[in-house]
N, C-alpha and C positions, 0 to 999 in steps of 0.2 A: 025630886028635883036636885040639880048638882048642888052640891054645900061646898061652901067655901073653906080651904084649907090654907092657913095663914103661916107665917115664920111667927114660934112661940119661943124666945130664948134660943133661937139659931137655929131650931129644930122645923124644917117643913112639913114634917107629919103632925104638928099640933094643930089643931082646928078651932077656927073662930067662925061665927058668921059674917064676918064683915064682905060687902062685895069686893069684886076686882074691878079692875081698869073698865071707865064705860058700862059700870052698871052691871058686868058680866060675873054670873059664878062660875067659879074653879070648880071642875071635875071631882070627882072623889077618887081614891086609888084606885078604889075597883070599878068604877068606870074607866078610868085610863085602862086599868089590864084587859077590861072585856072589849074595849074598841081595839086594843093592839091584837089581842086574839082574834077576833072578827075581821081583823083589817091588815092580814100580815105583809102586804103588799103596799100598804099606807101608813106604816106604821115608821117614820123617819120624824124626829122631834119638829120640825115645820110641819109634816102633814096632820100631826097630831095638834099642834097648835090652831091650824087652819080648820080641823075638823070641831076644833069646843071654841073656834072665835076668841083663842087667846091672843090679848096683845100688850106690848110695852111691858110692865114688870110682871105682867102676868106668864110671859114667855120665860124669863129668868126662872120664877117659881116651877115653872112646868120641868126647866133645866136640874135643877135641884130636886125634884120630884123623882124623875127620872134615875138621877145618879143612886139616890137613896133606894130606890125598887132592887137596882142593880145589884146593891151592895148586898142586900137582903136575900138575893138568889131568886126574886121573883121575875126579874128580866133578864136577858142577856143580850149585848149589844152585836149582833151581827152586820158588816157591812155600816150602811147608816141607820138601818133599820135596828127596831127592839123585836125580840122575839120572847115569849115564853119558855122557860128551859125545857127542855125534852120537845120543844114542838117542831112541827114538819118545815124545811125551807119550804117556799111558795111554789117553787120548780124543785120536782126531784124526781128521783126515779123509784118505782113501785114494782113489785112484784105481786101479781093474781095469784091466790092462792087458792080461793073457792068462792061460794054463794050464800047469799043470805037466804031465810025461809021464803022470800018472794022471788028469789031466783036473781035478785041484784049480784054483780060482780063486788068481792071485796078483795083487799088489797093490804101489803103491808110494805114499809119501807126497805128497799134493797140493801140499804145501808142506815144503822141506827146507833146511836150511843148511848147504850142503857141497857136494862135487862126485859124490858117489856113494851117492844115495839107497838104503837097503836094502830087501831086497824082503820084501814079507808074504804069508805062504798064509791063505787067507783060509776060516774052519772053515764049514762046513755049517750052516745053522740049524737049532734043533730047535722042534718043537711049532710049525711054522707061520710062524716069524720070517720076517722079510724077504730074501728071494732075490734076489741081487745077480746082476748079467751082466756080462760083458768092456763096457767102456767106462763101465760106473756109477761114479757118487761116492758113496761111503758115509762115513757118522760111525761108526766103529769103537773098540772096546777093544782095543789091543794087547796082547801077551805075549811078551818074548823067551825063544829058543828056544837050545836047549845044542847042536845039530845042527852039526858043522861044515861040514858038506856042501850043507844045504836052507837053505832061507829063514831072514833072521835072527829073523823074528818070525812070531807067529800071529795072527790078530785075529778077534775076533766081532762081526759087523755089529749095529748097533743103531738104524740106519735109512740107508735108501736113498733119495739125493735123487732129484729128478725125471731121468728117463733123458734124455740127449742123445744125439743122433744123430751122425752123421758131417757132418751140414749147416754150411754156414758162409753167414755173412750177405754180404751186395755191393748192390751199385746197379747196378739194370738200364739198361742203354744201349744206344740205337739207333744204331749210325754211317750216315755218309753213303750207305754204299753198301747198307744196309739188313740188315746183318749185326748180331747180338747179341753183346753183350759184358757182362761181370760187373767192375765195378770194385772192387777191393777194399776191405774197411773196417777190415782189421786191417795193420799194417805191414808182415810177413812173409807175407802172402799174395798168390798170384799171380793175374793175371788171367784170367780164364775165357771161354771161346767157350760160347755157347747156339746149338742149331740150332732151326729155327722150330717143330718139333712140340714142342720142350720147354719153350716160352718161358710156357706156362700163364697166357696171358692177360695177362702182364706188359708195362708201356707205360714207357717213356722217365723213368727218373727215382725209378720205383719200386725201394723197400726191398726185397728179395727172400730169402728162404731157399734155397739152392741145395745139392745133391746133388753133388759132382765125381765124374766119372769118373774109370777110371786114365789118369794122364799119360801121352801119345803120346810115341813116341821122338823125333819132332821137331813143334815148333809147340806154341802152349797146350793145355793142358789142357780139356775138354769139361765142362757140366755141365748139371743140368735142374733147373728151378725148381720147388721143391717148394711154396712158396705166398708169395703178395704180401703182406709185412705193414705197407704205407702208401707213399705217395707224398712225396717228399723237397722235394716243392713246396710243402706243406700247413706251416703252422705246428708248432713244436714234431718236427719231424722226427728231427733230428742226436739228441735224447736217446734216441731207439726205438732207436737202433743199440745203444748202452750197454746199455739194458734188456732186447733181445733177445740181445744179445751174453754176458750174465753171468748172464741167466736169471731176472731179476729179476720176480715176481710183481708185476701191475700191475692187472689186471682182478679185482674182488672176485666171487669164485662167488657163484650166486644166493641160496644157504641164508645165505650171511655177510650179504649186502644184505638179504634178508628179515627176519633175526633185528634187525639194526640199525635196520631202520624199524619194527619191531615196539615197539622200547624207548620207554618215555615219561619226560619231564623227571621228575627227583625232585619229590615234591610240595611244595608253599606249606603256610604254617600251616593252610590250610582243609582240604585232603586229605593227611593226614599218613602216608603209606605208603612204602617204599622203591622206586627206580627199578627197573625189569627192566620185563620184559615184561606183568607183573599189576600193576605200580605199588603193590607192596606188599612188604615185608621177607620175603627166603625165609626159612621157618622161624619167622615169626612169626606168633602167633595173632591181633593186632591192629594197630592203626594203628602208626607210628613216631611218635614223641613227639620234640619237641625241647627238649634241656637250656636252663635261662635261659639268657641274655644272657649274656655273658662278663663276671668282673670283669677289666679290665685287667690290674692287676698286683695279688698274683704270678701270677695264673691258676691252675685248678686244677689238680692231678695228673691223669694219666689213669686211669680207672676200669677194671678188667675186668668186661667185662660177657659174657652168653653171647650166641649168634646171635640169639635171641630177644627180648631185652630190652634191648638198648643204645640210648644215646639219642644223638641227633647234636646236638651243642652248637651253638646258635644265634650265630653271628660275625657278621650282616649288619650291626649297627651299626659293627664295627670296619673304619675307611676303607682299607681293603687298595686298593693301587693294582697294575696291570699297565705294566709298563715292557718296550715291545719293540720291534723294527724295524717301521718306519713301513708295510711291508707284508704284515706278520705276519697271517695269518688265524685260527690258534689261537693262544691263551694257556695255557699251562701254569701258570706261578705268578704268584703276586701277593705284595708286601711291605708291611710296616709296621714302623715301627722310634717307639720313645719311650724317654726317660730314665727310668733305674732309680731308683725312688723308695726303694726300701731304704736304711737309715742305715748299713747295715753294706757297703754295695757304692757309697761316692763314687765320681760320674765314670763309674757303668756305665750300659749301654742292655740295652734289651729288643728282641731282634729277632724279628718274625715274619715264617714266610714259611708261604703257602699254595699247597699243589699240585693240580691237577686230580683228582679222585677217581675215575680210571679203573675202580678194582677195583669201585667199585656196579655197573658197568653190565656189564665183560666179565669173566665167569665162568669159571673153570676148567674146561676139558673141553669149552666149546660152540664152535659152529662159527666166530664171533669170536675167540675166545681160540686155536683151532689155525691160523687164517689170521694173526693178529699174530703168534705163534711161527715161521710159516715166513717171513714177511717178515722180521721181528728188529727193523726200525728203518726211518722213514720214511729217503725217499731225495732229495736236493735236488738239483736239477739248475739251471742259469740261467734254463732255458724253461718249468719244471715241477716238483713236489713228486708223488715216489709215495708215499701216504700207508701208515701201519702200520695204521691202522683207518679205517674208511669215513667219510666227509666228515661223515655227521648226527652222530657221535662226536667225531670230531678238530675240526670246524669249531662245535659246535652244542653238544650237552648237555654235554660235557665241558671245552668250551672257557669260560675264565673271564670271560665278555662282563659289557662294563661295565653296571651297573644291575640285571643279572640273576641271581637267586638260582642257587646252583650248590653242588655238594657236594664237600667239599675234605678233603686232608687235609693238617693244620696243624701247624708246630712250632715252638715258642716257645723263645726262646733266651737267656740272660741271661750278658752279658759284664762283665768289669770294665775299669776304666779303661785298663789296658793290655793290653786285646785278648784277654783267656783267659778261655775260655767256663767259666762257674760252674755253670750246670745248664740242660738243657733238658725238654720235656715234648712229647708228640706227642698230637693230639685229631684227632677225625674230625668237621668239623663242616658248617656250614650258610654259605656267605658271599656277601658281594654287591660283586663290584668298583666301587669308588667313581669312578675313572678309568682309562681307557685312554691311557695316554702312548707315546711314541715317545722312544726314545732323545735324539735331538737337542731334541725338544722339553723333555723334562725338564733336560736340561744347559741350557738357555738361560735357563730360568726360575730356575736356580741363579745362572748367570752375571749375572744381572739384566735379563733382557726376558722375564718371562712372559707368555703371552696369555690369552685368556679361560676356558681351563679350568686352565689351571697356577694364576693367580693366587689363587683362593679357596682352594687347598688349597698354597699353598708355605708358609708359616708351620706349619701344624699335621701336613703331611703329608709334602714335600718335604725342608725344611731337616733336622726329625728324621733324616729316611735320610740326608742326607748326614753328617751328625752321628756317626751310628751307625756309618758307614761310615770315617770316620777312625779312632772308636776300634778295631774290626776292621782296619785296616792297618797297626797298631803289633801287632796279633797276627800279620800275615803275615808281618813285617818281621822281627819275632823267629824266625819258623818257617823264616825264608829258603827258600822254594819256587824252583826253576828258572828263571830270570828270562832267557829266550830273547827276541832282537829279531826278529822274524821277521812284517813286515807281510803282511796277506791281503789279495788283489785280489779284486773283485767285477766280474764282466761283467755289464753293462746291455744289453738287447737292446732293438731296436724294436718296432714291434707285427708285423712280418713272420717275427719269430723270429733275422734276424741279428744280428751284434753291432754295437752302438751305439758302446760306447767300455768301457774298463776303468779304473777305478778304485780308490784304495786310501781305505776308508773312516776318518776321522779314529776314533783310539781315544778316547775320552770317558771321563771318570768317571764317567760313568752306566753305561757297558759294564762297567765293572771291580768297581763298587757290587754290580749282580745277580751278577757272576760271582762275588765273595767271598760273597754271603748265600748262593747257591746251595751252594757249597763248603763251607759251614759245615752247611749243612741234610743235604748227603749225609754228611757226618763224623757226625752226630746219628744219622742212621737207622743207620748200623754200628756205633756205640758203642750204641744201645738194642737192635739184635739181638743181639748179640755179650754183652752183659750178659745177654741173656735166654736164651742160647746156645739162640737158634732158628738154622738153619742159613739160609743168604742166599746171593745172588749180588754178591761183591765186583768193584769197579772196582779191578783192580792195575795196578802198572806196576813191573817188574825194573827192579833197576840197572844200568847197562851191564857185559856181560859182561867177565871179565876180559880176553878177546883183544882186545875192542874199548878198552878202558882204556889195555890197552899200544899200540895203535894209536894212540889219540889223546894219547898221553903223547909217543909219539916224532915224531907231527906237532907238538907246539907247540914240542919241542926244537928245530924248524927256524926256529921265530919268537923262540929265546931266550925262549920261554916254559916253565915248569916246573910240572906238576902232581906234586903230592907222592904217595908210593904209602903206602898205608894199609891198615888191617884193612876197613875198608869204606868207599867212597867216599860223599860226601854232597852234596847240591845246592849248599851252599854253598861248596865247593871249586871248583864249575866256574863260580859266580859271582863269585868271586875273579878269576878269569881273564877273564871277559865284560867286569867292570868296567875293567878294565888295558888290554884296546884298544877301549873305547868311544871313538868318535870317531876314530882312528886309521884307515889306510887298509887294513888288515887286519880291521876289524870284522865285516863282512859273511863275510870267509870264516871266520872263527872259530866265527860263531854258526851256520852251515852246518855246519859239522864236528864241533862238538857235538852240534848236531841230529841228525846220521846216528851218533852213538855210541850213542844211544839205543835201547834197547828200545822193540817197541811194546805198547802199554796190551792188556789184554785183561780178559776176565769169566772169574770163577773162584770157586768155592765155598769154594776155600783161600785163605786170608790171607796175602800179604807186602807189605803195604802198596802204598805209592805212592810211589814214588823222586821222580817230576817234584814232585808236589805237596808232598813232602817229608812224608807223612803215614802213620801208623802203621795206620788204618781207615778206608776209606772205601768207598762204596758208590753208586751212581746212583740216586737218589731224586726228583729234580727234574723228570724230562721222561717220564712216564708216557704222555703223547699220541703220541711218537715213538721212543721205546725200550722194549722189551720188558724189559729187565735193571729198568728204573725198575718197571715194574709189577709184577714179582716182589717187588722189596723193599717196596712197598707191600700187599702178599700177607702176606707174612712180618711187617710192623707189625702188621696187623691180625690175624692170629693172635695172635701172642707177646704182643699188649694187651690181647685180648679185644674190640676193636673192633666186633663184629657179624659180619653177612655177607661174603664174597668173601675170606676169607682163605687162606691159602698151604695147600694139599692136603697128606697123606701121601705120596701118588703123587707130587706137584709132586717134595717134598724128595728123595724117591727118585732123581730124574731130575735134579736139579740141575747134576751135572757134564755131562750130556748137553746141558741146556737153555746151559749158558755156554760149551760149545763151539761152537754151534749160533749163538748171538748174537754169538759173536767172528768166526766166518766169515762172517755175513751184515754185519757191519759193515765187512770189509775189502771185502767185495762192494762193499759201497755206494762206498767211498771208490775205488777203481778205476773205477766206473765215471762216478764225478762227475768224477773227473781227466780222462778219456779225453774225455768230453765237451766239457767247456772245450777241449782239444785241438782236437777237431773244429771246433769253432765260428771259434776262432781262426786254424785254420789256412785255412777257407772265405774269412774276412774279409780274410784275407792274399794270397789266391790270386790276385789281380788286380795286385800290388805285387811281382812278380818281379823281379829285378834292381835294388830298392831297398836302401838301405845302411840299416842302424840299428844303435843302441847295444844292446849284450847285455851279459851275465853271464856268465861261465863258470860250470855250475852242476854239471857231473859231467867227472870225468876216466877215461877209460879206454884199455887199449893201443890199441883200434879207433879212437879218436878224443876229441873234446869234445863235450860237448853246452852247449848255452847257452840261454839264457831271454832274453828281451825283457822286460823290465821293465815297459816300458809298457802290455804287453798279456797279461802274463803266458804266452807260447808258449812252448814248447820246440823246438828243434832238434838237428840233427846238423851236426859239420864231422868227415869222415873226415878221418884222421891222414895218408893218401895226399896229399890236397890243400894239406896244411901248408908245404910246400916243398923245396927239393932236401936239407935236412939228414936225417939218419937219427935220428928222435924215439924217446926212451926213456922208458917210463913208470915214474914215479917212485910207489910207491904211499905211501910215509911221506910226502912233501910233495905227496899228490894233483895231481901236474904232470906234462907233456909237455915234456921238455926235449933238445934237439938235441945230437948224438953232439959234433957239432964245435966248436959253438958255445957250449953250454954256456946257451944261451938258450931261452926257452919259455913255454908258459901253465900256468897254476894255479887250482885251483879259487876261484870267486868273483874273479878276475880281469874287470875292465870292459874291454871290447873293442867293435871296430866290426864288423860283418859284414855278407855279403852275401846276401838271399834268392837261391836258385838255383833251389830246385826245390819243387813244394808238391803234396801227395796229399791232397788237404781231407777226405775222407770217411773215410780212414786216421788223420788227425789227425798227419800227419808231414812235416816240414819240411826240408830242407838248405840249408846255409850255406856261404859262403866267406869264411874269414877274410880280414881286411881290416887287422888292425891288426899291426904286426913283433913278433916273438917280443921278450922282455925278459929281462935277468939273473935269475936267480931262487934264493934262499938253499936250495931243494933240490935244484940241479942236479948234476952229475957226483962233485964233490968232496964235498958234504956227504953225497949219498945215498949213498956207499959207507962215509962214517962213520955214518950211520944204521945200515946194514947191520950194521956191525962192532959198533955199539954193543947192537944186536939180539941179535948172538951173544953177543956177550958177556955179556948180560944172562941167557939161556938157560941158558949154562954155571956162572954164579954161582950157588953155593947160597943159599936162601932160608932166612931165620930163622923160628922158630914164631912164627904170629897171637897176638896176645894177647886 
């Protein structure tokens, strides 16, 4: 029977036998933990209270108990749910690796933070569901088990990803003696031999997919060429390696292209039907009518209309402008701002953000929609873009082109003089971009050098935009998002696809203006949908885990910096640390370590807020051309506000958890592919410069050695610990350093050093360096290292007080 756990001298863990409210017994700690393990999808505080029929004061008791279990490391809060540390998410990606003695499939998590990933038993599908096999990657719902001898989890397969064979990628090379070799494109992949009869017509320099044979006892393993993917002598070949290595869909199926080509632009005033293959509103008996031109202030509130009778508002006279990179081909967003004339809001501004209405063309369940979800997002390489949507949609029908009528979803936001949002409203409109501007072009106009395009709109459009940004900036400063100073580098290529140079683009106020306008539009979308109780996909970013907070705290202590403990970390605390080191020698080091302490942002239908932006509600709304998450939010707004056809369907609502997991995975896939392509391009660029010396920065420290980055090129390489010298080097995890046992000198994360390039494997993107800079005395050497270990042991043994 459940036992009562009451407060005893302020400690909710002290037990007594008193009854709770209404003679209900309170569950024991073990029962709470067992319930959470067995019900990972119903482990929020409210759901736990409901499961144990807790009411009134018992719910306050439960809240205190859950906090204590978190402090003790027995629970971890993710989104609004509680999970056991090391537990698998309720929906996750698994890799099937074998079978049990009874023939059942066994899997492991594709991504797992820890050294011993749990084994998962795959439940056989019922009713013709997806049938996986060994080697497959699947999206599955997981369920913990109580069997001590068997797998820790069972799982029900929701989706089988495209099957991957044991094939690997490589570069086909013809040696001088006429023999064939496969040059690896992965850093840990061995070189392979190909016999003539298994070359499959491959030529020197071709990117090929090969199937390795069993490795012989002596010599290199053999392989046979399965297919030729393209020649590396052609332009854009390097990115093809990442595309194939990560299974990124890059060729649109014929039915998707046919659907895209059949779409027609939304009509002008002369023929007023909604776009789609027929050019009319789906479900409408008559042509679409445009509402009268908007009254700029204060603007109409959204009206709820049925699918067949909504009116798209005519905003074509509003001088919205697009501000993008100079080489941008698709334009998701356009902006406009003006002073608020309401006497009740002195100094306030009205900001309008219009976003391409992709939902008008890409309808749920169509081939276009299925392919967009499969891709999840566009992938941006230095030499190409793999778009989420066909070019006819992304660069034409939905792109907010200058001087052309385009459908849009728009939000009008009113801010007070201190940058606080007063109100907002969403509209489905027809707009016409007044100007296509590049960031430097808009900034130059504000700085006093307008050109022929910006001069006519300087006073009426651009200056009001910058005035509005000044207001929004006050709100940002009050909000205190995390302010990391980590410059981004951009690779510029020659016409042949090789590296020309690497630059750090200047961070302009024009960039910050658009960024802040988009953030506020995203917040407005989340607030509206939450207020309407409409399910959606949030963009969430969890606070650093307790373990990462403690690791960061110990590291900062080695630099005589303190990070206060508290019930909940806030970005402002980290900003205080970053401000203290601004301009100091260790500024780059602290920024890097703070960055690495952060959780990874992801998509979820359950909201936990966005830690980095310090926002309680946040959803991606502003880039539906290149992110499927934004398209989902557009559909949700259309459904919730009654803005016509193309809204979120009930079937989509039931799959939001699955969709969120899929697009989170495709985002990580894109990031890995983009990073690897940059590594390969720069490695190929530097392949002719072996033995040269370079200025570098230590970007990673491990027991095996140092990772270094060449700031001038954004390239990464490795220095093995065995090459650092005669001293025996010890890895200090707290100080992020390697130091000599005898000398106490060594190297630390973010150190500026000089290195010599020793070896390059261009297609693997791998470079090995030799350290040329002597080791230096470190604050994290032997003495402070052992002190830090002692502090860590002391903090673990010291009892913690209850969080308030």
